[in-house]
C-alpha positions, 0 to 999 in steps of 0.5 A: 088411322086406318092401316094399309092392308097387304092386299091393297094395291099400289097403282103405277101412274104414267108421268106426267100426271096432273093430280090436282087437276083430276082431284079438282074435277072429281071434287066439284062433282062429288055426290054427298053421301057417296064420295068426297075429295079430302086433300089429295085423296078421293074416297067413295062408297063402292058395292060388290057382291051385295056388300058396301065398303070404302074405296080410297085413292091417295094421289099424294105420291102421283108425282113419283108415279104411283097412286096408293089405294085402299078398299075394305071389301074382301077379295077385291084387289084386282077389281079395285086396281082395274077400276082405279086405273080407269078412273085416273087414266093411269096408263095413258101416255099424254105426251103425244096427245098434248103434242097434237093439241098444242099444234093448235095455237088456241090450245097451246097455252092451255095445254102448256099450263096443265101438263099431264091433265087426264080425263077423269073416268069412273069406277061405275059406268052406269052411275056416270051415265045416270049422272050425265042424264041428270046433268042435262041443262042443269048446273053441276051443283044441281046434278050433284044434288039430284044424284045424291037423292037418288043414291040416298033413296035406292043405294046400299047403305054402309053398315056404319056411316063413315064421316060423310060417306053413307051409301053406294050408288044404286045398281041398274036393276033397282032403277028399272021401275024406280019412281025417280020423279019423286026426287025432283027429276023431270019425267023425261029424264026419269024415263030415260034413266029407267030405260037405260037401267032396263037395257043394262039389266037385260044386257042389251046395253053394255057400258064397257070401257073401250069397247064398241064405242060407236055402237054404244054411242048410237044405242044411247042416242036412240034412248028418248031423252038422251041427246048428243051432249049426254052420249058424248059425255058418257063416251068420254068419261065412262067408255074412255073414248079419247076422241069424244067431243062434247061440242054442245057443251056451253063451257067449251063454247064459251072458252072458245068464244066468250061468255056473251057470244059462245062459239056455235056447235058447228064452229066448235066441230069444225075447229076440232077437226085438227084435234083428232084423234084426241078431241076428248082430251081437248074438251077436258083441257078447255073445261079445266080453264073454268071454275078457278082453272079446274073443270066445268 
């Protein structure tokens, strides 16, 4: 059994905290070879300063207000703590958010059934942006498969594979000229990924959580092959915008309408006005009614 190192941080999480909800959401999207959810623990390969290692986030103590974190990359304590805090929205006070959402009669029973639900963030904003592009108009499983192929081809392998974990996700500079089409990705999406990789590498696009949200959203929309669904999804999960509404998402439209007659994007947008400034959290609560109750 791996011993807990002195420099591994314990992250305080604000209660209420729905650990099962966030783990299930991350679990159905876990990239084979890069990440996994086992029990109450999320594990993944991370890379920093030219080295790859394992990050582990144990949420079994979340109801006591903490997440236990391990990472075998040296001198990474602060970096890891910041990444994990963003990924699990550890500092978010969901009580006022849920109060606003529960004022809508359609959302009230949904919110009440899953108190403490968080928006699942990410440890790598570029990775999530690429995965959002890959996920356009395909299933979660299909997008996960394409992302795993990309990681296997261009990522940094672990010196020694550990179980199913074998490689990190590639950094943007390795994808600027990558032949992504050879992995089964359509040309338009491959070109969009290369374009985003180039913008991030040059510094023109900064996928920084919580900063320049509107400007970054518009930059993403200006990339050929990226539409409102993708830009809103990135704003919600990578940039931490609590008001990012993924109005065009089919799952959201089906929950608010039905499978045979999903609510229109315009109707979702009108309905969501009363959810401001937490339309993103409303989106996550709606997703959480799908797939055995947890996520879309």
